[in-house]
C-alpha positions as CSV (number, residue, x, y, z in Angstrom):
1,M,0.0,0.0,0.0
2,L,2.9,2.3,0.7
3,K,4.1,2.2,-2.9
4,L,0.7,3.4,-4.1
5,M,0.7,6.3,-1.7
6,L,4.2,7.2,-2.8
7,M,3.0,7.2,-6.4
8,C,0.5,9.9,-5.4
9,L,3.2,11.9,-3.7
10,F,5.4,11.8,-6.8
11,M,2.5,13.2,-8.8
12,V,3.7,16.7,-8.3
13,P,3.7,19.4,-11.0
14,L,6.6,18.7,-13.3
15,R,5.6,21.1,-16.1
16,K,6.1,19.6,-19.5
17,Y,7.2,16.2,-18.1
18,W,4.0,15.8,-16.1
19,L,2.2,13.5,-18.6
20,E,5.2,11.1,-19.0
21,V,6.0,10.9,-15.3
22,S,2.4,10.5,-14.2
23,G,1.8,7.8,-16.8
24,L,4.9,5.9,-15.8
25,L,4.0,6.0,-12.1
26,G,0.4,5.0,-12.9
27,L,1.5,2.0,-14.8
28,M,3.9,1.0,-12.0
29,G,1.0,1.3,-9.5
30,I,-1.3,-0.8,-11.7
31,C,1.3,-3.5,-12.3
32,S,1.9,-3.7,-8.5
33,M,-1.7,-4.1,-7.6
34,N,-1.7,-7.9,-7.8
35,V,1.1,-7.9,-5.1
36,G,-1.0,-6.0,-2.5
37,M,-4.4,-7.4,-3.5
38,V,-4.3,-10.3,-1.2
39,N,-2.9,-8.5,1.8
40,N,-4.9,-7.1,4.7
41,Y,-3.2,-4.3,6.6
42,S,-5.4,-4.2,9.7
43,G,-2.7,-2.7,11.8
44,S,-2.2,0.4,9.6
45,G,-5.9,0.7,8.8
46,L,-5.3,0.3,5.0
47,Y,-6.2,-2.8,3.0
48,L,-7.1,-4.0,-0.5
49,D,-9.6,-6.6,-1.4
50,W,-11.6,-7.6,-4.4
51,L,-13.9,-4.6,-4.0
52,S,-11.5,-1.8,-3.3
53,G,-8.8,-3.1,-5.7
54,G,-10.8,-2.7,-8.8
55,L,-11.9,0.8,-7.9
56,V,-8.3,1.8,-7.1
57,V,-7.2,0.7,-10.5
58,L,-10.2,2.5,-12.0
59,S,-9.3,5.7,-10.1
60,M,-5.7,5.7,-11.4
61,W,-6.8,4.9,-14.9
62,V,-9.4,7.7,-15.1
63,V,-7.2,10.3,-13.6
64,L,-4.4,9.5,-16.1
65,L,-6.9,9.7,-18.9
66,S,-8.1,13.1,-17.6
67,V,-4.5,14.3,-17.7
68,L,-4.2,13.1,-21.3
69,G,-7.5,14.8,-22.2
70,S,-6.7,18.1,-20.5
71,S,-3.6,19.1,-22.5
72,N,-4.5,22.8,-22.3
73,F,-4.0,22.7,-18.5
74,N,-0.9,20.5,-18.3
75,S,1.3,23.6,-17.8
76,S,-0.7,24.7,-14.8
77,V,0.9,23.8,-11.5
78,W,-2.3,24.0,-9.4
79,F,-4.3,22.0,-11.9
80,N,-1.8,19.1,-11.7
81,L,-1.6,19.4,-8.0
82,C,-5.4,19.2,-7.7
83,L,-5.5,16.0,-9.8
84,G,-2.7,14.4,-7.7
85,V,-4.3,15.2,-4.4
86,L,-7.7,14.0,-5.7
87,L,-6.2,10.7,-6.7
88,G,-4.5,10.2,-3.4
89,V,-7.7,11.0,-1.5
90,L,-9.7,8.6,-3.6
91,M,-7.3,5.8,-3.1
92,M,-7.3,6.4,0.6
93,T,-11.1,6.3,0.6
94,F,-11.2,2.9,-1.1
95,C,-8.4,1.4,1.0
96,C,-9.1,2.6,4.5
97,Q,-10.5,0.2,7.1
98,S,-11.6,2.5,9.9
99,V,-15.0,4.2,9.4
100,L,-13.6,7.4,10.8
101,M,-10.8,7.5,8.3
102,F,-13.3,6.6,5.6
103,Y,-15.5,9.6,6.5
104,M,-12.5,12.0,6.5
105,S,-11.3,10.8,3.1
106,F,-14.9,10.7,1.8
107,E,-15.3,14.4,2.7
108,A,-11.8,15.4,1.6
109,S,-12.6,14.3,-2.0
110,L,-15.0,17.2,-2.3
111,M,-12.4,19.9,-2.0
112,P,-10.2,19.1,-5.1
113,L,-13.3,18.8,-7.2
114,F,-14.6,22.1,-5.8
115,F,-11.4,23.8,-6.8
116,L,-11.3,22.1,-10.2
117,M,-14.8,23.3,-10.9
118,M,-14.4,26.8,-9.6
119,G,-10.9,27.4,-10.9
120,W,-11.0,25.9,-14.4
121,G,-14.6,26.0,-15.4
122,V,-15.5,28.2,-18.4
123,Q,-18.8,29.9,-17.7
124,P,-19.6,32.4,-14.8
125,E,-22.2,29.9,-13.5
126,R,-19.4,27.7,-12.3
127,L,-19.4,29.7,-9.0
128,Q,-23.0,28.9,-8.3
129,A,-22.6,25.3,-9.4
130,S,-19.5,24.6,-7.3
131,V,-21.0,26.1,-4.2
132,Y,-24.2,24.2,-4.8
133,F,-22.3,21.0,-5.3
134,L,-20.3,21.5,-2.1
135,L,-23.2,22.4,0.2
136,Y,-25.5,19.7,-1.2
137,T,-23.0,16.9,-0.6
138,L,-21.8,18.3,2.8
139,V,-25.3,18.6,4.2
140,G,-26.1,15.1,3.0
141,S,-23.0,13.8,4.8
142,L,-23.8,15.2,8.2
143,P,-26.1,12.2,9.1
144,L,-23.3,9.9,8.1
145,L,-21.0,11.5,10.7
146,F,-23.6,11.1,13.5
147,S,-24.3,7.5,12.5
148,F,-20.5,6.7,12.5
149,M,-20.2,8.3,16.0
150,W,-23.0,5.9,17.1
151,M,-21.2,3.0,15.6
152,Y,-18.0,3.9,17.5
153,S,-20.0,3.7,20.7
154,D,-20.8,0.1,19.8
155,S,-18.0,-2.5,20.3
156,G,-18.2,-3.9,16.7
157,G,-18.5,-0.6,14.8
158,A,-14.9,0.5,14.4
159,L,-14.2,-1.6,11.3
160,W,-16.1,-2.2,8.2
161,G,-16.2,-5.9,8.8
162,G,-17.8,-5.7,12.2
163,V,-21.5,-6.4,12.5
164,V,-23.5,-3.8,14.5
165,S,-26.7,-5.1,16.1
166,N,-29.8,-3.4,17.4
167,V,-29.5,-0.5,14.9
168,S,-32.4,1.9,14.8
169,I,-34.0,2.9,11.5
170,Y,-32.7,6.5,12.0
171,V,-29.1,5.4,12.3
172,W,-29.4,3.2,9.2
173,A,-31.0,6.1,7.3
174,G,-28.2,8.4,8.4
175,L,-25.7,5.9,7.1
176,L,-27.4,5.6,3.8
177,V,-28.4,9.1,2.9
178,A,-24.9,10.4,2.2
179,F,-24.2,7.5,-0.1
180,L,-27.4,8.0,-2.0
181,V,-26.6,11.7,-2.5
182,K,-23.1,10.8,-3.7
183,L,-24.5,8.2,-6.2
184,P,-26.7,10.2,-6.9
185,L,-30.0,8.5,-6.6
186,F,-33.0,9.8,-8.4
187,L,-34.7,12.6,-6.4
188,V,-31.4,13.6,-4.8
189,H,-29.6,14.1,-8.0
190,L,-30.1,17.9,-8.6
191,W,-26.5,18.8,-7.9
192,L,-25.1,16.5,-10.6
193,P,-26.2,18.2,-13.9
194,K,-25.0,21.6,-12.7
195,A,-21.6,20.2,-11.6
196,H,-21.0,18.3,-14.8
197,V,-22.1,21.2,-17.1
198,E,-19.8,23.8,-15.4
199,A,-16.8,21.5,-14.6
200,P,-13.8,21.2,-17.0
201,L,-13.2,18.0,-18.8
202,A,-11.0,16.5,-16.1
203,G,-13.6,17.3,-13.4
204,S,-16.4,15.7,-15.4
205,M,-14.3,12.6,-16.2
206,I,-13.3,12.1,-12.6
207,L,-16.7,13.0,-11.2
208,A,-18.5,10.5,-13.4
209,G,-15.8,7.9,-13.6
210,V,-14.7,7.6,-9.9
211,T,-16.4,10.0,-7.4
212,L,-19.9,8.7,-8.1
213,K,-18.7,5.2,-7.2
214,L,-18.0,6.2,-3.6
215,G,-21.8,5.9,-2.9
216,V,-22.2,2.3,-4.1
217,Y,-18.8,1.4,-2.5
218,G,-20.1,2.7,0.9
219,I,-23.4,0.9,0.5
220,I,-21.7,-2.4,-0.2
221,R,-19.5,-2.0,2.9
222,L,-22.5,-0.9,4.9
223,L,-24.6,-4.0,4.0
224,S,-22.0,-6.2,5.7
225,T,-22.2,-4.1,8.8
226,V,-25.8,-3.1,9.2
227,V,-28.4,-5.7,8.1
228,E,-31.7,-4.9,9.9
229,G,-32.5,-1.6,8.2
230,H,-31.6,-2.9,4.8
231,M,-33.9,-5.9,5.0
232,L,-36.8,-3.6,6.0
233,W,-36.4,-0.5,3.8
234,G,-33.9,-1.5,1.1
235,Q,-36.7,-2.5,-1.3
236,V,-37.9,1.1,-1.3
237,F,-34.7,2.4,-2.8
238,M,-34.7,-0.5,-5.3
239,V,-38.0,0.7,-6.6
240,V,-36.8,4.3,-6.7
241,G,-33.7,3.3,-8.6
242,A,-35.7,1.3,-11.2
243,V,-38.3,4.1,-11.7
244,G,-35.5,6.7,-11.8
245,S,-33.8,4.9,-14.6
246,I,-37.0,5.3,-16.7
247,V,-37.6,8.9,-15.8
248,M,-33.9,9.9,-16.4
249,G,-34.1,8.1,-19.8
250,L,-37.0,10.3,-20.8
251,V,-35.3,13.4,-19.5
252,C,-32.2,12.5,-21.6
253,L,-34.4,12.5,-24.7
254,R,-35.4,16.1,-24.0
255,Q,-31.9,17.5,-23.4
256,V,-30.1,19.9,-25.8
257,D,-26.9,20.2,-23.8
258,L,-24.5,17.2,-24.4
259,K,-22.9,17.3,-21.0
260,A,-26.3,17.6,-19.2
261,L,-27.5,14.6,-21.3
262,I,-24.5,12.5,-20.2
263,A,-25.0,13.6,-16.6
264,Y,-28.6,12.5,-16.5
265,S,-27.6,9.2,-18.1
266,S,-25.2,8.7,-15.2
267,V,-28.2,9.0,-12.8
268,S,-30.0,6.3,-14.8
269,H,-27.1,3.9,-14.8
270,M,-26.2,4.4,-11.2
271,G,-29.8,3.7,-10.2
272,V,-29.6,0.3,-11.9
273,G,-26.3,-0.3,-10.2
274,L,-27.8,0.5,-6.8
275,L,-30.7,-1.8,-7.5
276,G,-28.3,-4.7,-8.2
277,V,-26.3,-4.1,-5.0
278,M,-29.5,-3.7,-2.9
279,M,-30.7,-7.2,-3.9
280,S,-28.1,-8.7,-1.5
281,N,-27.6,-11.8,-3.7
282,V,-24.4,-12.9,-5.5
283,W,-25.8,-12.1,-9.0
284,G,-26.9,-8.6,-8.1
285,L,-23.7,-7.8,-6.2
286,I,-21.4,-8.9,-9.0
287,G,-23.5,-7.1,-11.6
288,G,-23.7,-3.9,-9.5
289,Y,-19.9,-4.0,-9.0
290,W,-19.2,-4.5,-12.7
291,M,-21.7,-1.8,-13.5
292,L,-19.5,0.7,-11.5
293,L,-16.4,-0.1,-13.6
294,A,-18.3,-0.1,-16.9
295,H,-20.1,3.1,-16.2
296,G,-16.8,4.7,-15.1
297,L,-15.2,4.1,-18.5
298,A,-18.2,4.6,-20.7
299,S,-19.4,7.9,-19.1
300,S,-15.8,9.3,-19.1
301,G,-15.5,8.4,-22.8
302,M,-18.8,10.2,-23.5
303,F,-17.6,13.3,-21.8
304,S,-14.3,13.1,-23.8
305,L,-16.3,12.9,-27.1
306,A,-18.4,15.9,-26.1
307,N,-15.3,17.9,-25.4
308,V,-13.9,17.1,-28.9
309,G,-16.9,18.7,-30.4
310,Y,-16.8,21.6,-28.0
311,S,-13.1,22.3,-28.8
312,R,-14.0,22.7,-32.5
313,L,-17.4,24.5,-32.3
314,G,-17.3,26.3,-29.0
315,S,-20.7,25.0,-28.0
316,R,-22.2,22.0,-26.2
317,S,-25.6,22.4,-27.8
318,I,-26.7,19.3,-29.6
319,Y,-28.1,21.5,-32.4
320,M,-24.7,23.2,-33.0
321,N,-22.9,19.8,-32.9
322,K,-25.1,18.5,-35.7
323,G,-23.5,16.8,-38.8
324,L,-20.1,16.1,-37.2
325,L,-19.7,13.3,-39.8
326,N,-19.0,16.0,-42.4
327,L,-16.6,17.9,-40.1
328,M,-14.7,15.0,-38.4
329,P,-15.4,11.8,-40.3
330,S,-12.6,9.9,-38.6
331,M,-14.0,10.6,-35.1
332,T,-17.4,9.2,-36.0
333,M,-16.2,5.6,-35.4
334,W,-15.4,6.4,-31.8
335,W,-18.7,8.1,-31.3
336,F,-20.4,4.9,-32.5
337,L,-18.2,2.6,-30.4
338,I,-18.6,4.5,-27.2
339,C,-22.3,5.1,-27.7
340,I,-23.0,1.4,-28.2
341,C,-21.0,0.6,-25.1
342,N,-23.1,3.1,-23.2
343,M,-26.3,1.2,-24.3
344,A,-24.8,-2.1,-23.2
345,S,-24.2,-3.8,-26.5
346,P,-21.8,-6.8,-26.9
347,P,-19.0,-7.3,-26.2
348,S,-18.9,-4.4,-23.7
349,L,-18.6,-4.7,-19.9
350,N,-21.9,-2.9,-19.6
351,L,-23.7,-5.9,-21.1
352,F,-21.9,-8.2,-18.8
353,S,-23.0,-6.3,-15.7
354,E,-26.6,-5.8,-16.8
355,M,-26.9,-9.6,-17.6
356,F,-26.0,-10.4,-14.0
357,I,-28.4,-7.8,-12.6
358,L,-31.3,-9.1,-14.7
359,V,-30.6,-12.7,-13.7
360,G,-30.5,-11.8,-10.0
361,L,-33.6,-9.6,-10.4
362,G,-35.6,-12.3,-12.1
363,S,-35.6,-14.3,-8.9
364,W,-36.4,-11.2,-6.8
365,S,-39.4,-9.5,-8.5
366,T,-40.9,-9.7,-11.9
367,Y,-42.3,-6.2,-11.7
368,L,-38.9,-4.7,-11.0
369,L,-37.4,-6.8,-13.8
370,I,-40.0,-5.2,-16.2
371,L,-39.1,-1.7,-15.0
372,V,-35.3,-2.3,-15.5
373,L,-35.9,-3.6,-19.0
374,V,-37.9,-0.5,-19.8
375,G,-35.1,1.6,-18.4
376,G,-32.6,-0.3,-20.6
377,Y,-34.8,0.4,-23.6
378,F,-34.7,4.1,-23.0
379,S,-31.0,3.9,-22.4
380,A,-30.6,2.5,-25.9
381,C,-32.9,5.2,-27.2
382,Y,-30.9,8.2,-25.9
383,S,-27.6,6.6,-26.8
384,L,-28.7,6.2,-30.4
385,Y,-30.3,9.6,-30.3
386,V,-27.0,11.2,-29.3
387,F,-25.1,9.4,-32.1
388,S,-27.6,10.0,-34.9
389,F,-28.3,13.6,-34.0
390,T,-24.7,14.7,-33.7
391,Q,-23.2,12.8,-36.6
392,H,-25.9,13.0,-39.2
393,G,-27.6,16.0,-40.7
394,E,-26.3,19.1,-42.4
395,Y,-23.3,20.9,-41.0
396,K,-23.9,24.6,-41.6
397,E,-20.9,26.2,-39.9
398,G,-18.6,26.2,-42.9
399,G,-16.8,23.9,-45.2
400,G,-13.7,21.8,-44.8
401,V,-12.7,18.8,-42.7
402,S,-11.1,18.9,-39.3
403,G,-8.9,15.9,-38.3
404,G,-8.5,14.8,-34.7
405,Y,-5.3,14.9,-32.7
406,C,-3.3,11.7,-31.9
407,S,-4.0,12.3,-28.2
408,E,-7.7,12.4,-28.8
409,Y,-7.7,9.1,-30.7
410,L,-5.5,7.6,-28.0
411,L,-7.9,8.9,-25.3
412,M,-10.9,7.2,-27.0
413,A,-9.0,3.9,-27.5
414,L,-7.9,3.8,-23.8
415,H,-11.6,4.2,-22.9
416,W,-13.0,1.6,-25.3
417,I,-10.3,-1.2,-25.1
418,P,-10.7,-1.9,-21.3
419,L,-14.5,-1.9,-21.7
420,N,-14.3,-4.8,-24.1
421,I,-11.2,-6.6,-23.1
422,I,-12.5,-7.1,-19.5
423,F,-15.7,-8.6,-20.9
424,I,-13.9,-11.1,-23.1
425,G,-11.6,-12.1,-20.2
426,M,-14.6,-12.7,-17.9
427,Y,-16.3,-14.7,-20.6
428,M,-13.2,-16.9,-20.9
429,L,-13.1,-17.4,-17.1
430,L,-16.8,-18.5,-17.1
């Protein structure tokens, strides 16, 4: 674990050598993950297991891709420092064993995102969006602090693995509300579209790719600790997640801002992931976990594609980004590949995760299964809507063809390849 933390310390601003050094250190950390994956450092309060290990690798991968995609800010010392601190805090959150350390790291991840949004956003509305994001998530986390304080008063509540008995419904709700806001679950998602629209590319990629996963990660750890409240009220949030996936799919079909559309699609996918985790069976847990990894790569890739059009046209409007096939024909293939991964088509990891969730849900409730299938239908609708509306039609801004940069093609390939290689590897294992 120490070598992973040293990697974050070495991610200091090195001007023009930042990309090379951070990429080398990131690859070193990823290659060394299999060494520390089986160890449990209970004495130091840091550990890696099957749940935290994959999310740590996802965090390093998405942060490195955000560095690659934010070439305009690579010369900024404070921008690089924010990304390095954010990666270190996220790794600490996924690897800590004490609930108090988890809460401190959980809250500390807000500050780098706040500075990224406020300092490197484009529009003046970024000030309102960043403050709204900070206050919304902080207020939602206050019940989590009170519940953790109650857990520390119980003998078995100091570690994630301990089981706390005789938990009141208020304590269980306080533990869950912060994670549901961080997801975000439908009805408590109002901060997410504003944050995504006003954040720079790196902020949107990390927020969608990693930070939203903190909510599901905390819920999975919570289910092994507090059981009574989940068995009683967990079904309510399953219904909310299933209905929210349908409503957010309809909302996506009405959006004209590309980043807002991708943000609302994140709410839809994370609702399905929460539903899989809340089922408390093996199929749902595995499907929900793989949904986290799949959505982290697919959503980050969608934001990267939206930024490619924004860098050429200076607008995120879907009407201004119409007919991009005539402007950038070579980038249309990546639009198609990432969009079909977002709609869970084979051989993407999204399909693998949704298959597990549907199998587990079939033995749970037929009505919820129908709701999830309808939500998947609308997910395919808005994914095809984004691709067809942006790529086809008449491009009226002028003539000529604009080719993409090598870094942009590399960025799309590094999003798409893991989404499909992991699926093929899991199929071979099964």
